[in-house]
N, C-alpha and C positions, 0 to 999 in steps of 0.2 A: 267500521262496526262492532271487533270483538271489546271496545272501550265500550261503547252502548248497553251491549248487553251487561260486562262490566257494571254499568253503574247503576241497572236495574238491579243488578245481583245483590249489592248493597245497600242500594235504597230497600230493596225486602228487607236485605237481613234487617234493617237500621228498624222498621217497621212491624218484624216481628221483636227486634228487644223494647220497642212501645206496648205492645199488647199485653207479653209473656213476664215481662219486670215485674209491673204490680200485679196482677194475678199468683204471681212464687212467693211474694213477697206477704200476701195475701195468705194464701194456704200456710205459710211458715209462723203464721202467728196462734195457727190452731193446734197443728201438729213438726214435728222435725222426722217425723216417723220413716217410715217404708211408701207409706202415701203423695212424705214430699218429695220421691220424685218420680212422678208421672209427668207434671208439666216440665221440667229437665228433659225426661226424657222423649216427648211429644218436640220437643225444641229444639233437641242434637236433630230428631227426624227430620225434622222441615228444615233445615241450616242443611245437611246432608243433599237434602232435593235440591235446596237449590244452588248450593254449590256446585252441585251434580257432584258427589263420593257416592261411585257406586260401590256395596259387601258386598263379596261370597263371606257368606260362614265354612269356618269346617271345623265340625263335634260341635257338640251342646257346654253353652255357656253353665257352668252350675251357676240354679238361678236358684233352687228348693234350700240351701242351705245358703249361714254365714261364712261370707268365701271371703280373703283376700288373695283380688288378680293381681299374678306380676308379668309385668311382657315389653317389650323396647317400644320405644319410642323416636318417632320421625318429625314432627310435626305438630305447630297446635289447632293444625286438623283433625291430631290422631281421636283428638278430643271426643268434638261432635261426633265420630264411628261411634268410639267406643260407646261415649253414651245415648246415643240410639241403641244401644241393645246390652247394657248392663246398669241397674238402676243401684246406686251407688254412689259412697264419697271420691274421690279424687285428692292424694297423698302430692299437693305437688311442690316445690319449693318457696321463701317466704318470696321474693323477689317477684313473684305475682300476683302477690294480692296488689301489688302499685300498680300494675298495669295499667293503666287507661280503660276502661270498660272492659275489657275481658277479669278483671281482678273482681269488679264490681259484680262480673257474671260470675265466676268463680264460687263469689259466698253463696249467692243463689243454690248454690249447688252441691251447697255446705261443707267445699272444700276445704279440705286439712292443708294447711301450711307448713313446713318444717323449716327450718333453715340449721349451718352449720357450726352456729353462736354454741359456744358452752353455756351462754347465759339463759343462754332461751330454751336449751335439752330440757330443764325438770319440766317446765308449766306444755310442751308437748308432747312430751311422755304425758304427760295427764290427761291432755284432752284427746289423743290418742285413745289413750286406757281407756277412755267414756265414751270415746266413740264404739270402742268394740265391747264394752259393758251393754250399750243402748242397743246391740244388737247390729251395728251397721257392717254393710259388706264396703269395704275398700280398696281402689284401684289403685295400685303403686306401679314407676318405671322405675327399676331400680338400681339401672344406668347412672342412674343419677344426670344424665343428659341426652341431648336426642343427636340421633347420626342422618346423615345421608342412607339409614335401611340396606346396604350393602354387607355390615356386619353388625352383630352383637356385646360390645362393650362387658369389659367382667359390672357380674353384677355387685355389690354394695353393700355386703352383708351385712351392716350394724343395722338394714331398711326394716332385714328380717328381726329382730327381737322381737318385733311390737307383736308377732304368730307365735313366740314362744312364753308368751305371756301368760300367769295361770288363768285370767280368764276369758282367756282366747282356746283352752282344751280343746270348743267345742267348733272351732275351725278350722276351714280348708282351702289348703290354696290351689289356685289354680292357676298355669302359666300360659299363656297368651303369644304368639306371634304373630306384629304386623306385619301384609307385607303388600308391597305396590307392584303393581301387577301392570298398571298404562294408565299414564301421563297426558291429556291433552289428543289423546284417542286413539296413540302406540305405547310399547314396550319401550321404559326408560332403557338409552343406552349409553348418554353421554353424562357428566355431572352437573350439565346445564338444564337436562332433562329430567333430571330427581331434583332438584334443585324446585323446578315447579311445586311440586309440592314435599318433597323436606326441608325444615326449614332448623339446619341444626348448629350445632358449636363451631362447623369449620364456616357459616358463616358471615359477614356483616352486612348483611341487607336487614336497612330494619321491618317489623313486624306490618307496619299498616302497604310497607311496600311490594310486601313478598306476598301477603293477602290480594292486592290492586290484582300482580301479575298473575296470582293464581286462577281469579274472576275473571280473568281476561280470557284462562284458560279455557278447556274444552269440557274441565275435572279430570280426576282420577278414579280407576279404580285398582281397592285393595281388597286384600283376605283376611280376616278376622283368625286365625286357626285356637282354639281351645284344646289346652292338654288336658290330660284326664285331673281331676283334683286329687290335689294329697292334704291325708287328716296332719293340719299341723302338728299335735301331740305325740304322733308316730318318732316325731325326729325333736333334739335337746341339746342340736347345735346346729345355730342361723351359718354355718360359713356353710356346712354340707347342704344344708334346707337353698340357701342362694347356689351352688351347683347346683343340684339336682333339675333348678328352678330356671336357670342356665342354659342345660346342657337342652332339653327341651327347646327353648324357645329356639334357640341356636340350629337344631334342627329344623323348625318348622320353619327357619328362615331359606331354608334352603330345596324344604322337599317342594314338589311340582304338584300345583291343587286336582289339577287333571286326571296324576297318576292317583291320587287319593279312589276317584270315582270310578277309574276302569280295577283295578284291581281288588275296590269289592270290600275294603276295610271299614273298619265297625263306625270310624266318623260319620256325620251326616255330611254334606254338601249342600247349601240352598243358596239364591240369592234376593235381596233384597230390593 
């Protein structure tokens, strides 16, 4: 039965790709501005619904100004979860661009692909400069990889250099924390249970195998905790800014969302 349900989920996923891709390509021929994220946002919401990714939001996402969102990363499944809330371009590793299907979908989202090659550094910096000048908000995972969600790896401070560029003087940086509350209907307590959602550096499971396993599950419940935004121009040291953001994200990982409600803190909490 679970295999049949998984097959239906992936069939709907495929149909959504067929429907949404030409529509988004058409939109991109006319604009690459803020309205070019409307279709991807709807797409991500639909994927979350089909794959049963339930999201609790803590704290308001910064939407009224250009923002660099930085947070921890557990899985490719984070992408539809975050993309359903935030209208912006992801910053991803260069090899994602060559992934079957997902690379194509990433380009439709106007993802910025970066590599660690010095030969590509100048070209990539120019591409990010253009995106910032165009007023785009960016979504960055500064750990540089994904984890199983138990800890937050140190942030690569070099990735924060884009927040200190001259054209980014009005840019805000908003840390966010991704926390998995439940997988397959229960709180994940073992590594195997955590790995139903997480797809991380210590796994050797191919993406399509992992996706099939998640599709067979009853989905996941996650929290996206958005911390107070930080004005980037208030900092001139990328290492200090990276450490500050890391502290916020790490504290959010261990913070119980129910305590935020009962103690009456200022962050709003709601489900979608």
